C-alpha positions as CSV (number, residue, x, y, z in Angstrom):
1,M,19.2,-6.6,3.3
2,E,19.8,-8.2,6.7
3,L,18.4,-6.3,9.7
4,K,19.9,-7.6,13.2
5,S,17.9,-5.2,15.5
6,K,14.1,-5.5,16.0
7,F,11.8,-3.0,14.5
8,D,11.6,0.1,16.8
9,R,8.1,0.9,16.1
10,S,4.9,-0.7,17.6
11,V,2.9,-3.2,15.7
12,S,-0.5,-4.9,15.6
13,L,-0.8,-8.3,14.2
14,L,-4.6,-8.9,13.2
15,C,-6.5,-12.2,12.6
16,W,-10.0,-13.4,12.4
17,A,-11.3,-16.9,12.9
18,Y,-14.4,-19.0,12.4
19,N,-14.3,-22.6,13.8
20,E,-10.6,-22.9,13.6
21,E,-10.0,-25.0,16.8
22,D,-7.6,-27.2,15.0
23,S,-5.4,-24.3,13.8
24,I,-5.7,-21.5,16.5
25,H,-3.1,-22.7,18.9
26,E,-0.4,-23.4,16.5
27,Y,-1.1,-20.0,14.9
28,F,-0.5,-18.1,18.2
29,E,2.7,-20.0,18.7
30,K,4.0,-19.1,15.3
31,A,2.8,-15.5,15.6
32,T,4.3,-14.8,19.0
33,Q,7.6,-16.5,18.1
34,L,7.9,-14.5,14.8
35,M,6.8,-11.1,16.4
36,D,9.1,-11.7,19.5
37,S,12.0,-12.1,17.0
38,A,11.2,-8.9,14.7
39,V,9.3,-6.4,17.0
40,E,10.1,-4.6,20.2
41,D,6.2,-3.7,20.9
42,Y,3.4,-5.6,19.6
43,E,0.0,-6.9,20.2
44,I,-2.1,-9.5,18.6
45,I,-5.8,-8.9,17.8
46,L,-8.1,-11.7,17.3
47,I,-11.7,-11.4,16.0
48,D,-13.7,-14.7,16.9
49,D,-16.3,-14.6,14.1
50,G,-19.1,-16.4,15.9
51,S,-17.3,-19.8,16.2
52,T,-19.2,-22.7,17.5
53,D,-16.4,-25.1,18.3
54,K,-13.6,-24.5,20.9
55,T,-11.8,-21.8,18.9
56,Y,-12.7,-19.1,21.6
57,E,-11.9,-21.4,24.6
58,T,-8.5,-22.2,23.0
59,A,-7.7,-18.5,22.3
60,K,-8.7,-17.6,25.8
61,A,-6.4,-20.2,27.4
62,F,-3.6,-18.8,25.3
63,Q,-4.5,-15.4,26.4
64,D,-4.1,-16.1,30.1
65,K,-0.5,-16.9,29.5
66,D,0.2,-14.0,27.1
67,P,-2.0,-10.8,27.6
68,R,-0.5,-9.4,24.5
69,L,-3.3,-11.4,22.8
70,K,-6.6,-9.3,22.7
71,I,-9.7,-11.3,21.9
72,F,-13.1,-9.8,20.6
73,R,-16.2,-11.9,19.6
74,N,-18.9,-11.4,17.1
75,E,-22.3,-12.6,18.5
76,K,-22.8,-14.4,15.2
77,N,-20.8,-15.3,12.1
78,L,-20.4,-12.0,10.1
79,N,-17.7,-13.1,7.6
80,V,-14.2,-11.9,6.7
81,G,-15.1,-8.5,5.6
82,I,-16.7,-7.2,8.7
83,S,-14.3,-9.1,11.0
84,S,-11.4,-7.6,9.4
85,Q,-12.8,-4.2,9.6
86,R,-13.4,-4.7,13.3
87,A,-10.0,-6.0,13.8
88,I,-8.5,-2.9,12.1
89,Q,-10.5,-0.6,14.4
90,M,-9.4,-2.5,17.6
91,A,-5.7,-2.0,16.7
92,S,-3.8,0.4,19.0
93,K,-0.2,0.2,17.7
94,E,1.5,2.5,15.1
95,Y,1.5,-0.1,12.3
96,L,-0.6,-3.2,11.6
97,F,-0.9,-6.1,9.2
98,W,-2.8,-9.4,9.1
99,Q,-2.0,-13.2,8.6
100,T,-4.5,-15.8,8.1
101,I,-5.3,-18.4,11.0
102,D,-4.0,-21.2,8.7
103,W,-0.8,-19.2,8.3
104,C,-1.2,-19.4,4.4
105,Y,1.5,-16.7,3.5
106,D,5.2,-16.9,4.0
107,I,6.2,-13.8,6.2
108,T,9.6,-15.2,7.4
109,N,11.0,-11.8,6.1
110,L,8.8,-9.9,8.4
111,R,11.7,-7.7,9.9
112,L,12.5,-6.4,6.3
113,F,8.8,-5.9,5.2
114,L,8.3,-3.8,8.5
115,E,11.3,-1.7,7.8
116,Y,9.9,-0.5,4.4
117,L,7.1,1.2,6.2
118,K,9.5,3.8,7.2
119,K,9.8,4.7,3.5
120,Y,6.4,3.7,2.0
121,D,3.0,4.3,3.3
122,I,1.9,0.6,2.4
123,V,3.7,-2.5,1.9
124,Q,1.7,-5.2,-0.3
125,G,2.6,-9.0,-0.5
126,V,2.6,-10.4,-4.1
127,R,2.6,-14.1,-5.1
128,R,4.0,-14.1,-8.5
129,K,7.1,-12.9,-10.3
130,P,6.7,-9.8,-12.4
131,V,6.1,-10.2,-16.4
132,K,9.3,-9.6,-18.2
133,V,8.4,-8.8,-22.0
134,K,10.5,-6.3,-24.0
135,I,7.5,-5.5,-26.4
136,K,5.3,-3.2,-24.3
137,L,2.1,-4.0,-26.2
138,L,2.5,-7.8,-25.6
139,K,2.9,-7.5,-21.9
140,P,-0.8,-7.8,-20.9
141,I,-1.2,-11.0,-23.1
142,F,2.0,-12.7,-21.7
143,G,0.8,-11.5,-18.3
144,L,-2.6,-13.1,-18.6
145,L,-1.0,-16.4,-19.9
146,K,1.3,-16.6,-17.0
147,L,-1.7,-15.9,-14.5
148,F,-3.5,-19.0,-15.8
149,G,-0.2,-21.1,-16.0
150,I,-0.1,-24.3,-14.0
151,K,3.1,-23.1,-12.3
152,H,1.6,-20.1,-11.1
153,L,-1.8,-21.7,-10.2
154,T,-0.1,-24.2,-8.0
155,R,1.9,-21.7,-6.1
156,R,-1.3,-19.4,-5.7
157,S,-3.7,-21.7,-3.6
158,D,-4.4,-25.0,-2.2
159,T,-6.0,-26.3,-5.3
160,I,-6.2,-25.5,-9.0
161,K,-10.0,-24.6,-8.7
162,K,-9.3,-22.1,-5.7
163,A,-6.4,-20.7,-7.8
164,V,-8.5,-20.1,-10.7
165,V,-11.1,-18.3,-8.6
166,S,-8.3,-16.2,-7.1
167,V,-7.0,-15.3,-10.5
168,I,-10.3,-14.3,-11.9
169,N,-11.1,-12.2,-9.0
170,Y,-7.8,-10.4,-9.4
171,I,-8.3,-9.7,-13.1
172,L,-11.7,-8.3,-12.3
173,I,-10.4,-5.8,-9.7
174,R,-7.4,-4.9,-11.7
175,V,-9.3,-4.3,-14.9
176,L,-12.4,-2.6,-13.4
177,F,-10.7,-0.4,-10.8
178,R,-7.4,0.5,-12.8
179,V,-5.2,0.0,-10.0
180,P,-1.8,-1.4,-11.1
181,L,-0.9,-3.7,-8.2
182,S,0.3,-7.2,-8.7
183,D,-1.8,-8.8,-6.0
184,F,-4.9,-7.6,-3.9
185,Q,-5.6,-10.6,-1.6
186,N,-2.3,-11.2,0.3
187,V,-0.7,-9.8,3.6
188,T,-0.8,-6.0,3.7
189,F,1.1,-3.5,6.1
190,Y,-0.4,-0.3,6.7
191,Q,0.0,2.7,9.1
192,T,-2.8,2.2,11.4
193,K,-4.1,5.8,11.7
194,W,-4.4,5.8,7.8
195,I,-6.3,2.4,7.4
196,Q,-8.5,3.4,10.3
197,S,-9.6,6.6,8.5
198,I,-10.7,4.6,5.4
199,N,-14.5,4.5,5.0
200,F,-14.9,0.9,4.3
201,E,-18.2,0.0,2.4
202,A,-17.7,-3.7,1.6
203,K,-18.9,-6.5,3.8
204,S,-17.3,-9.2,1.8
205,S,-13.6,-10.3,1.2
206,F,-13.5,-7.3,-1.2
207,A,-12.7,-5.3,1.9
208,N,-9.0,-6.0,1.5
209,P,-8.9,-4.6,-2.2
210,E,-11.1,-1.8,-1.2
211,G,-8.5,-0.7,1.3
212,L,-5.9,-0.8,-1.3
213,I,-8.0,0.8,-4.2
214,K,-8.9,3.8,-1.8
215,S,-5.3,4.1,-0.7
216,Y,-4.0,4.2,-4.1
217,W,-6.7,6.9,-5.2
218,S,-5.5,9.0,-2.2
219,G,-2.0,9.1,-3.5
220,K,-0.3,6.6,-1.1
221,S,2.9,5.0,-2.0
222,I,2.9,1.2,-2.1
223,K,5.9,-1.1,-1.9
224,E,5.4,-4.6,-3.3
225,V,7.2,-7.4,-1.7
226,P,7.4,-11.2,-2.4
227,I,5.1,-13.2,-0.1
228,S,4.4,-16.7,-1.2
229,F,1.4,-18.8,-0.5
230,I,1.8,-21.9,1.7
231,P,-1.0,-24.6,1.4
232,R,-3.3,-25.1,4.5
233,G,-2.2,-28.0,6.7
234,K,-5.3,-28.1,9.1
235,G,-8.9,-27.1,9.1
236,K,-10.9,-26.3,6.2
237,A,-10.8,-22.9,4.0
238,K,-14.0,-21.0,3.8
239,G,-13.0,-18.2,1.5
240,T,-14.1,-20.1,-1.8
241,K,-17.5,-21.3,-0.5
242,L,-20.2,-20.3,-3.2
243,K,-21.9,-17.8,-0.9
244,A,-18.5,-16.2,-0.1
245,I,-17.7,-15.9,-3.7
246,Y,-21.1,-14.5,-4.7
247,N,-21.0,-12.0,-2.1
248,S,-17.5,-10.9,-3.2
249,V,-18.5,-10.6,-6.8
250,L,-21.6,-8.6,-5.9
251,D,-19.4,-6.1,-4.1
252,V,-16.8,-6.1,-7.0
253,F,-19.4,-5.1,-9.6
254,G,-21.5,-3.0,-7.1
255,F,-18.8,-0.8,-6.2
256,W,-17.4,-0.5,-9.7
257,F,-20.8,0.7,-10.8
258,K,-20.9,3.3,-7.9
259,W,-17.5,4.5,-8.0
260,I,-16.3,4.4,-11.7
261,V,-19.8,4.6,-13.6
262,L,-21.6,7.0,-11.5
263,G,-18.4,8.6,-10.2
264,R,-19.4,8.6,-6.4
265,R,-15.8,8.7,-5.2
266,L,-13.4,11.3,-4.0
267,R,-11.0,13.2,-6.5
268,I,-8.1,10.7,-7.5
269,K,-4.5,11.4,-6.8
270,K,-3.0,8.3,-8.1
271,G,-0.2,6.8,-5.8
272,N,3.0,5.4,-6.5
273,I,3.6,1.6,-6.7
274,K,7.1,0.4,-6.3
275,K,7.1,-3.1,-8.0
276,K,9.0,-6.0,-6.4
277,K,12.1,-7.5,-8.3
278,K,12.0,-11.2,-7.3
279,T,10.2,-13.9,-5.4
280,V,11.5,-15.3,-2.2
């Protein structure tokens, strides 16, 4: 489906950065070019997560030329979980989504993804093709084999090691929280008022899956769309550092025990997930 007119609702693009002086200017150039082509009214929210290099100065120089960029600084490095939640609360437009500073997700079809928000509560990016197996009982087995297949791993992250960490994280969340999404760490599009109303408890990168889990448990409709991974070109990835992985795993098991084992969650009204049909 090709849409020639710009999206007629307002949109906030969120991002957070820590020591990304090599990537930040190129990010803003890509972001403004894409948003100008797809959206009538938008803003870009940046959370500078206590950077010690020239990330803030570079962003400020760009802001002087384009006031649609709004910058907020953390006094110290608080990590992705808290930074993402702060960015969400700072958003002022009707809808919001995020893109990583290294531009690692292909959102070329942004205009189409935004249009789905008129029909669905949430639009979720997915990196792999759905599993096609006729025998229903074999689907989980074939799905697992596909997740750890070299072809899938090389398309999921910069390195095989990072991809394996990503897949294991996905399997844990999918199994423990029983939410049948095809991806939990990707670009996600929300109605701003809804996601701002979510009581986030995670401080790690589990914050993104937490938003999706609580949305599904609240009966929201979710549309899956194909959004492929793009290898990082500049700077260094920080999401797979040992401390970040450790904190994320602690959150996964900690909230599973709290919400599932102890039952400390709101009454569940399962949402509806519309699976994607193909990968772009």
